[in-house]
N, C-alpha and C positions, 0 to 999 in steps of 0.2 A: 504493500500500500504506500503510495507516494504522499509525502508531506508537503503541503503548499505553504510557503512562507510569504506572508503579505507585508510588503514594505510600504509604509505610509509616509508620504512627504508632507509633514506638517509644517506649514509656513507661518512665520510671524514677522512683525516689524518691531524694532526697538528704537526708542527716542532717548537721548541722554546728553549730558554735558558734564564737564568737570573742570574746575579752576585749579591750576597748579602751575608753578613756574616751569617753563620749558626753555632750556638754554639753546637747543638746536631744533627748531620747528621743522626744518627740512628733513632731518633724520627721522623724526617721529612720523612725518608725512609718508616717507618711503616705507617705514615699518608698517604703518596702518594699511597702506595700499597693498603691500605684499601679503599681509595677513588676510585682508578681505578677499583678495583674488584667490588665495589658496583654499578659502572656504566657500567660494562661489557666491559671495554676498554682493548686493547692489545697494546703492544709496548715496548719501552725501555726507562728507566729513570735512570739517574745517579745523586746522591746527593753527595756533598762534603762540606767542610767548606766554600767554595767559592760561593756555589749556587746550581743551578739545570740545567740539560741539558736533554731534552727529545724529543721523537717523539712517538705519540700514535694515534691509530685509532679506529673508532667505529661509532655508531649512532651520527648524527650531534647534536641532542638535548642533548644527554649525554655528548658530548664533550663540549658544551656550559656550562653545569653545572660544568664540570671539570675546565674549564677556570675560571669561576667565583669563585670557591672555592680556586683554586691555587693563584689567584690574592689577596686573603685576607691575605696571609702570608706577614709579614713585608719585604719590599724590592722587592717583586714579582709583585707589582701593575702595573709596567710599562713594563712588559714582552711583547714582540712583538710575538704573536702567528701567525704563517704562515700556512694558510689553503691550502690544495690541494686535488685533487681527489684521492680516494683510499678507502680501507676498513680496518677494524681491522684484517681481515684475511690475509692482506699483511704481518703480523707479526706472527711468530709461537706461541707466548705466551706473557704473561706480564712478564717483567723483571724489577725489581726496586732494584738498588744496591747503596751502599755507598762506595765511593772510596776517595783516597787522592786528586785526580784531576778530574775535569769535562771532560777534554781531556788529554790523557796520553802523555804530553810533557816531563815528568820526570823533571819538573821544578816547583814544588808546591809552592816554597817560592819566586818566581820571580814576582808574580802579587800581587797588592795591591787592596783590595776590600772594598767598603763601600756600603751603601744601594743605592747609585747612580750608582753602577757598578764598573768596573775596573777603577782605578784612574791613572794608569801609562801606559796606552796603547796608540795606535795610534789615531789620530783624525778621527772621523766618517765623512764620506761623503755620502750624499744622492745620488742615482743614477744619477740625473741630475748634481750634483756637480762633479761627476767623469768625465762626458763628458766635463764639463766646464774646469776642470783642464787640460785635454788633449788638449782642444782647445787653452788654454792660454800658456801651457808649452811645447806642442808638443812632440817630441821624447825624451825629457828629462824624461818624466814620465815613470816609470817602473812598470809594473804589475807583482806581485810576488804571485805565486800560493801557498796557504796555505793548500792544501789538499795532500793526498797520490798521488804519481806520476801517478799511473795507472788511476786515475779519469780524468786526463787531456788528456788521449788518445782519449776521445770522445767529449771533450768540454773544452774550455779555453778562456780567453781574448786574443785578437789578439796580437801577438808578446810577449806574457807573458813568464817570466822565470818560468820554472817548476823544482824545486829542486829535486835532486835524492834521494827521501825518500820513503821507503815502508810504514812507519807509522809515526805518529806524534812524536814518540820516537826519530826519527832520526834528527829532525830539529835542535836541539841545536848543535850537532856535525857538521851538514852540515853548519850552520852559522859560526861556529868557525874554519872551514877548511881554511878560507881565500879566497875562490873562489868568494865571493861576496863583498869583501872589497872595490872594485872600485865603488860600488854603494852607499857607506855610505853618500855621499853628495847629492845624487839625490832624487827627490820626488818618494817615493815607495808606490804603492797602493796594499795592501795585500787583498786577496779575498779567500773565501771558500763558502761552500754550503749555510749556514744560518747565518754565522757571528761569531760563537763562537770560532772556531779555530783561526781566525784572531784577536780576542780580545786578546788571549794569545800570538800568534805569534808576533803581533806588539809590545807587551811589551817586549818579549824576544829580538827582534831586537833592540829596543831602548836601552835596557840594554847592548847591545854589540856595541854601537856607531853609529847606523844608525840614522841620524839626523832629517829626514823629512819622517815620516811614517804615512800612512793613512790606513783606512780600510773601506770597503763598508758597509754602514749601512744596515743590513738585508741580506748581502751576495749576492751571485749569484741569489738567489730566488727573492729578491726584485728588483734587476736590471733587471732580465728577465721579471718580471711582468710589469715593466715600459716600457721597450724598445723592448720586444719580441726579434726578430732576426734582428732588424734594427739598433742596437747599436754596441758596441765594443765587445760584447760576440759572440762567434761562436761555433756551435756544440750543443751537448746534455749535460744535467746535470746528472751525476751519483748519484743515491740515494741508501741508504743502507737498502732496504727492497725488497720485492718480485717484486716490479715494476721495480727496477734497473735503469730505464732511464726516464727522464722527458724532454720533448721538450716544448719550450715556444710558438711555432707557427708551422703551417704546412710548413713554409719556413726555418725550421732549417737546417743548413748545416751539412752534414755527413762528419766529419773529421777523424773518426776512420778508421784504416786499418786492414783488416783480417790478423791474425797472420799466416795463412797458405798460402793464395794466394795473399794478398796485396790489395784485393778489398775493396770498401767502405762499412763500417758497423759501427753501434753503439751498437751492441749486445754482451754483455758479457755472457758467458756460464760457468756453473760449470764444473770443471774438472771431468772426468768420473771415475777416480780411487777412490776406497773406502778410506776414510781418507784423501784425498787430498783436501786442502782448497784453491787451486789456482782458478783463473778465466781465461778464454780463450776468447779472442776477435775474434769471428768467424762470417763470413757471413753465410746466410742461406744455400747456396750450400755446403760449406765446413762442416757446422755443421751436415749436413745429413750423412756424413761419420763418424761413431763413433770413428775411429782411430785418428781423428784430435782433439778430446776432451780428449785424454789420456794424462797423465802427461808428461810434458817436462820441462827442466830447464829454458826455455825461457818464460814460462807462467807468467802472471801477478800474483803477490802475493796479498793475502787478500780477502777471501771470503766475500760476502756481509753482513753476519750476524756476522762478526768477531769483530766489534767494534762499539762504539757509535760515532756519528759524528754531524756536524753542520756547 
């Protein structure tokens, strides 16, 4: 009697970052590229003198090998790897780059990094601590979105401030504009997808006189895993790969509005014009008409593969 062995290719995606001093980013870039290629992983990784920021996908067992190997690097041992459903094919290729910043705030000298992470950023709050802060301080607590403005069109914390920024490059000028100066004495909770943008944003805010700045430990991802859609988050999470949208439960509220008819939707679509990198928030009915996907000045900026995030 023949025995049949069933091999299951269980695919996952991991999102992660780690702040630690890196003396030779190019060497770490080559090591990471070689490691990922040997394991058949695809995704995007950025290395800088401040650490690593990545999201990669592939076979679950290969991802576990990647995690073990990456944690062996000095300072990377405490990285929080966030697992989600998806495949390596949600990324077009493997991209490993060395840059001045892990996230392009255009403020590479504003953060201070040790093997313990950023030393001059906001205080980390676990998801339950975020809710406790709101229970204790009420409406004084300000949620401050640390993502690109378009991401908040489909999901954000209730009553959050969404700065008018197309990319992270815009945050410094936005904060220095004076429009948020009245918040400098209030408790501010910054948030972003996985936490890395808020690590930097909170430091930038503190450097500009904001006195009580927090960040959600693990970002929206960890908060959503903890409270699903029964907490202070509402809507869907935008993610920068072919999945584009992540919901934390079947009860996720649809807060996005179709750019054509105003109907409820959380679906971003690619602009139909060749060379156009815009995104269009369209319901299924309007998307069925190709003219609604053509370029317009009102479209959202920033195609999903345009940048590294977290």
